[in-house]
C-alpha positions in Angstrom: 107.6 96.1 120.6 109.9 93.2 119.7 110.2 91.1 116.6 108.0 88.0 116.9 108.6 86.8 113.4 111.6 88.2 111.5 110.6 86.8 108.1 107.7 84.5 107.2 106.6 83.6 103.7 103.0 84.0 102.5 101.4 81.3 100.4 100.2 83.5 97.6 96.7 83.2 96.1 97.0 82.0 92.5 95.1 85.1 91.2 97.2 87.7 93.2 99.8 89.7 91.4 102.7 91.2 93.4 103.4 94.1 91.1 102.0 96.7 93.4 103.5 95.4 96.7 106.6 96.9 98.1 108.7 96.4 101.3 107.3 98.5 104.1 103.6 98.0 103.1 101.2 97.5 106.0 99.5 94.1 106.3 96.5 93.1 108.3 96.2 89.6 109.6 92.7 87.9 109.7 92.1 84.7 111.7 89.5 82.5 109.9 87.1 80.1 111.6 89.0 77.2 110.2 92.3 78.3 111.9 94.0 79.7 108.9 95.4 83.3 108.8 94.9 85.5 105.8 97.4 88.3 105.0 95.5 91.4 103.7 96.9 94.5 102.1 95.1 97.8 101.7 95.3 99.4 98.3 95.0 103.1 98.0 92.4 104.6 95.6 93.6 105.2 92.1 91.4 108.3 91.7 93.0 111.7 91.6 93.4 113.7 94.9 92.9 110.6 97.0 89.2 110.4 96.3 87.5 107.1 96.6 87.8 104.2 99.0 90.7 102.1 99.9 90.4 98.5 98.9 91.5 95.4 100.8 93.0 92.5 98.9 93.9 89.1 100.3 97.5 88.4 99.4 97.5 84.8 100.7 97.8 82.7 103.8 100.5 82.3 106.4 102.3 79.0 106.7 101.7 76.5 109.5 104.5 77.6 111.9 103.6 81.3 111.7 99.9 80.4 112.1 100.6 78.4 115.3 102.6 81.3 116.7 100.1 84.0 116.0 96.7 82.3 116.5 96.4 83.2 120.3 97.5 86.8 119.7 94.8 87.2 117.0 92.1 85.6 119.1 92.9 88.1 121.8 93.0 91.0 119.3 96.5 91.9 120.3 98.2 94.8 118.6 100.7 93.5 116.0 102.8 95.5 113.6 102.9 93.6 110.3 104.9 94.8 107.3 106.1 93.4 104.0 109.9 92.9 104.3 110.7 91.3 100.9 109.1 90.8 97.5 110.6 88.4 95.0 109.2 88.9 91.5 108.6 85.8 89.4 111.2 86.7 86.8 113.9 86.7 89.5 112.8 83.4 91.2 114.3 80.0 90.4 110.8 78.5 90.6 109.4 81.2 88.3 106.8 82.0 91.0 106.6 85.2 93.0 107.2 85.3 96.7 106.2 87.7 99.5 107.7 87.8 103.0 106.4 89.7 106.0 107.6 90.4 109.6 105.5 90.6 112.7 106.3 92.8 115.7 104.5 93.0 119.0 104.6 92.1 122.7 106.0 88.6 123.2 103.6 88.0 126.1 100.7 87.8 123.6 102.1 84.6 122.1 101.6 82.5 125.2 98.2 81.0 125.7 97.0 81.7 129.2 93.6 80.5 130.3 91.9 82.7 133.0 
C-alpha cells in the first residue's frame, strides 16, 4: 500500500458535528450515481458492554480533485485504506467552521482507468 492522497479536506455537511471524530478513525467512501463521493464514519454503540448496532454517519463529500482521482478505484471496488488525519474544531479555525481531513492509501494501479 502506498499513499494515494496524503491529506484531502471533506466538505462537511451542515448538520454534522465533529466532536466525536478523532485522527485515526476509519472512513468508508461511497460513490454516488451523480459522481460525488461521500465520506462515511462508523460510530460505535453507546450502550454498555458494546451492545447494540454501529451507526454510519455521512460526514460530508470529497472535493473535486480527490473525487476525480478516486472515482475509478471506487467503481472497481478496489481496497482503499481511508483514515482521518486531522480535525480542526470550529473554535480554533479562522473561519469559525470546523474542518476534517483524510488520507487514502492503496495500490496506485487502481487510479488509472483501463478499459478491457
